[in-house]
GUKE-63903 format. One record per residue: x, y, z of N, C-alpha, C, CB in turn; residue number from 0. Coordinates in pm, whole numbers, m for minus. Glycine has a CB too. Example, Ala and Ser with C-alpha at 12.3 -4.5 7.8 and 13.67 -1.06 7.14 Angstrom:
2
<rec <1319,m569,780>,<1230,m450,780>,<1320,m330,780>,<1131,m447,905>,0>
<rec <1285,m225,708>,<1367,m106,714>,<1290,3,787>,<1408,m60,572>,1>
# end
This chain:
55
<rec <85,m117,11>,<0,m3,m4>,<81,120,7>,<m111,m4,97>,0>
<rec <47,224,m69>,<123,344,m60>,<70,433,40>,<129,411,m187>,1>
<rec <161,524,72>,<125,622,187>,<12,707,158>,<240,713,222>,2>
<rec <m15,746,29>,<m127,815,m16>,<m269,755,18>,<m112,828,m156>,3>
<rec <m273,620,m2>,<m387,540,23>,<m415,541,172>,<m368,400,m29>,4>
<rec <m314,530,259>,<m339,533,408>,<m384,669,450>,<m210,495,489>,5>
<rec <m320,765,391>,<m363,912,449>,<m508,928,412>,<m273,1045,380>,6>
<rec <m548,887,276>,<m699,905,245>,<m784,827,342>,<m735,857,98>,7>
<rec <m743,698,376>,<m821,624,457>,<m837,678,584>,<m776,504,466>,8>
<rec <m730,733,665>,<m742,797,781>,<m831,920,780>,<m619,826,822>,9>
<rec <m810,1007,674>,<m899,1118,656>,<m1044,1073,662>,<m871,1188,526>,10>
<rec <m1074,985,576>,<m1200,929,567>,<m1273,855,682>,<m1191,849,468>,11>
<rec <m1184,807,775>,<m1232,746,903>,<m1293,869,998>,<m1101,663,981>,12>
<rec <m1242,975,979>,<m1285,1092,1064>,<m1413,1133,1002>,<m1178,1214,1069>,13>
<rec <m1439,1134,877>,<m1574,1161,814>,<m1673,1066,855>,<m1569,1159,666>,14>
<rec <m1623,940,847>,<m1720,831,896>,<m1765,840,1028>,<m1664,703,887>,15>
<rec <m1690,871,1124>,<m1711,882,1257>,<m1814,1003,1292>,<m1575,898,1322>,16>
<rec <m1781,1106,1215>,<m1889,1220,1232>,<m2026,1188,1165>,<m1834,1358,1165>,17>
<rec <m2037,1106,1063>,<m2161,1074,1003>,<m2237,970,1098>,<m2135,1016,857>,18>
<rec <m2163,892,1151>,<m2229,786,1227>,<m2274,855,1362>,<m2128,656,1251>,19>
<rec <m2191,929,1423>,<m2244,1002,1541>,<m2348,1093,1527>,<m2150,1070,1601>,20>
<rec <m2356,1145,1410>,<m2476,1242,1382>,<m2598,1164,1336>,<m2438,1352,1268>,21>
<rec <m2579,1053,1283>,<m2703,973,1238>,<m2768,896,1349>,<m2666,871,1128>,22>
<rec <m2696,863,1452>,<m2769,786,1568>,<m2881,866,1638>,<m2664,745,1680>,23>
<rec <m2866,1003,1675>,<m2980,1055,1734>,<m3083,1075,1635>,<m2951,1176,1803>,24>
<rec <m3050,1101,1513>,<m3165,1122,1416>,<m3252,1002,1386>,<m3113,1170,1285>,25>
<rec <m3186,872,1391>,<m3260,746,1378>,<m3355,725,1487>,<m3170,631,1373>,26>
<rec <m3316,770,1601>,<m3412,754,1728>,<m3561,822,1709>,<m3338,827,1862>,27>
<rec <m3539,931,1645>,<m3673,992,1627>,<m3748,957,1501>,<m3660,1138,1632>,28>
<rec <m3880,971,1493>,<m3965,940,1364>,<m3929,1038,1245>,<m4129,956,1397>,29>
<rec <m3921,1165,1275>,<m3905,1257,1168>,<m3761,1265,1112>,<m3948,1389,1213>,30>
<rec <m3650,1227,1201>,<m3516,1224,1154>,<m3485,1088,1074>,<m3420,1243,1276>,31>
<rec <m3564,999,1074>,<m3527,855,1043>,<m3475,875,888>,<m3670,738,1060>,32>
<rec <m3533,922,797>,<m3476,920,650>,<m3340,1001,645>,<m3586,990,541>,33>
<rec <m3331,1093,726>,<m3193,1166,725>,<m3093,1087,806>,<m3202,1315,787>,34>
<rec <m3117,1031,911>,<m3022,934,973>,<m2979,815,891>,<m3080,882,1094>,35>
<rec <m3080,753,802>,<m3058,654,719>,<m2947,697,614>,<m3187,614,658>,36>
<rec <m2969,822,572>,<m2874,863,460>,<m2740,887,518>,<m2922,991,384>,37>
<rec <m2724,931,653>,<m2597,947,711>,<m2524,813,729>,<m2611,1016,840>,38>
<rec <m2599,704,742>,<m2533,573,747>,<m2482,533,615>,<m2626,468,797>,39>
<rec <m2563,578,511>,<m2525,524,377>,<m2394,604,325>,<m2653,542,270>,40>
<rec <m2390,741,370>,<m2270,817,334>,<m2151,768,412>,<m2291,965,357>,41>
<rec <m2165,715,535>,<m2067,663,616>,<m2001,539,542>,<m2128,627,751>,42>
<rec <m2076,466,487>,<m2042,340,424>,<m1963,384,288>,<m2181,247,394>,43>
<rec <m1991,487,223>,<m1939,538,118>,<m1788,590,168>,<m2037,646,60>,44>
<rec <m1785,652,273>,<m1668,714,334>,<m1563,607,352>,<m1704,781,471>,45>
<rec <m1631,480,403>,<m1525,377,421>,<m1488,304,304>,<m1562,282,517>,46>
<rec <m1579,275,199>,<m1533,214,103>,<m1580,290,m34>,<m1572,76,120>,47>
<rec <m1505,405,m78>,<m1549,477,m185>,<m1568,423,m316>,<m1476,570,m196>,48>
<rec <m1476,324,m358>,<m1473,264,m478>,<m1542,122,m484>,<m1338,258,m516>,49>
<rec <m1634,101,m573>,<m1702,m35,m566>,<m1808,m45,m470>,<m1607,m140,m534>,50>
<rec <m1843,30,m380>,<m1941,14,m291>,<m2088,39,m351>,<m1909,104,m180>,51>
<rec <m2173,m60,m334>,<m2313,m30,m364>,<m2399,3,m245>,<m2373,m142,m433>,52>
<rec <m2469,118,m262>,<m2552,177,m145>,<m2705,139,m189>,<m2527,356,m124>,53>
<rec <m2768,79,m97>,<m2913,43,m117>,<m3002,130,m32>,<m2940,m108,m80>,54>
# end
């Protein structure tokens, strides 16, 4: 692995943490459920940006 890949992965792990921590309170409420679900989908894309399928 190159150092550039490692740096991108570390940078994206911070984005993933923000999206998951922001999505958890939204999913607990009825009105925020669609927005919280989208936060989890974006967190998955932050983890695996290439070749990931989001449903």
